[in-house]
C-alpha positions in Angstrom: -106.0 15.8 -15.1 -103.4 18.4 -14.9 -100.0 17.4 -13.2 -98.2 19.6 -10.1 -95.0 21.7 -11.7 -92.1 20.0 -10.8 -90.1 21.6 -7.4 -86.3 22.3 -8.5 -84.3 20.4 -7.6 -81.9 21.7 -4.9 -78.2 21.3 -5.7 -75.7 21.1 -3.5 -72.8 24.1 -3.3 -70.3 22.5 -6.1 -66.9 24.2 -6.6 -64.8 23.5 -9.2 -61.4 25.8 -10.5 -61.9 23.5 -13.1 -65.1 23.9 -14.9 -64.0 22.2 -18.7 -64.4 18.9 -16.9 -60.3 17.9 -17.4 -58.7 17.5 -14.3 -55.3 19.9 -12.9 -54.4 17.8 -9.9 -50.4 18.8 -10.2 -51.7 23.0 -11.2 -54.3 22.5 -7.9 -51.6 20.7 -5.7 -49.3 23.4 -6.6 -51.9 25.9 -6.0 -52.8 25.0 -2.7 -49.7 24.2 -1.3 -49.3 28.3 -3.3 -51.8 29.0 -0.5 -51.1 27.3 2.5 -47.4 28.2 2.4 -47.8 31.9 2.3 -50.9 31.8 5.1 -48.6 30.2 7.4 -45.6 32.1 6.0 -48.1 35.0 6.9 -48.8 34.6 10.1 -45.4 33.4 11.4 -44.0 36.5 9.7 -46.4 38.5 11.9 -45.7 36.4 14.7 -42.0 37.9 13.9 -40.9 33.9 15.4 -39.1 31.6 13.3 -37.7 33.4 10.5 -35.7 31.0 9.0 -38.8 29.0 8.0 -40.5 31.9 7.3 -38.8 32.9 4.4 -38.0 30.0 3.1 -42.0 29.5 2.8 -42.1 32.4 1.1 -40.2 32.0 -1.2 -40.9 28.5 -2.1 -44.7 29.6 -1.8 -43.5 32.5 -4.9 -41.1 29.9 -6.7 -44.3 26.8 -6.9 -46.6 29.9 -7.5 -45.4 31.6 -9.9 -45.0 28.2 -12.0 -48.0 27.6 -11.3 -49.4 30.4 -12.9 -47.0 30.1 -16.2 -49.5 26.6 -16.4 -53.0 27.4 -15.2 -55.4 26.8 -17.1 -58.7 29.1 -15.9 -59.5 32.4 -14.4 -60.8 30.2 -11.3 -57.6 28.5 -10.7 -55.4 32.3 -11.6 -56.8 34.0 -8.9 -56.8 31.2 -6.2 -52.6 31.2 -7.3 -52.6 34.9 -7.2 -53.6 35.2 -3.6 -51.5 32.5 -2.6 -48.6 35.0 -4.2 -49.5 37.2 -2.2 -49.5 36.2 0.7 -46.3 34.5 0.0 -44.2 37.7 -0.7 -45.6 39.1 2.1 -44.6 36.3 4.7 -41.6 36.2 3.1 -41.0 40.4 3.3 -41.3 40.1 7.3 -39.3 36.4 7.5 -36.6 39.2 5.5 -37.6 41.8 7.8 -36.9 39.4 11.0 -33.6 38.4 10.1 -34.1 36.5 6.9 -31.8 33.6 6.4 -29.4 34.0 9.1 
């Protein structure tokens, strides 16, 4: 009696920034803050409103991102963090261009 070949199971898409199985919750939280602060500062900086908040978000996003970059362990984490650092820098520059902290 021959058996039918096993059908491959469809696996759900699983995005994991930590492929070695270790949990990096602090670095993941810092990466998330960096991305959120960068995107918000970029959007608000383009709209040229709330330049003080834009500048603060850009500066803190860059600082947290640079610290997280030094502690990151995987390539995927570094890619997310660099995206956040770049968006934070552009948002901070737009904030300074519109008046900065004053």
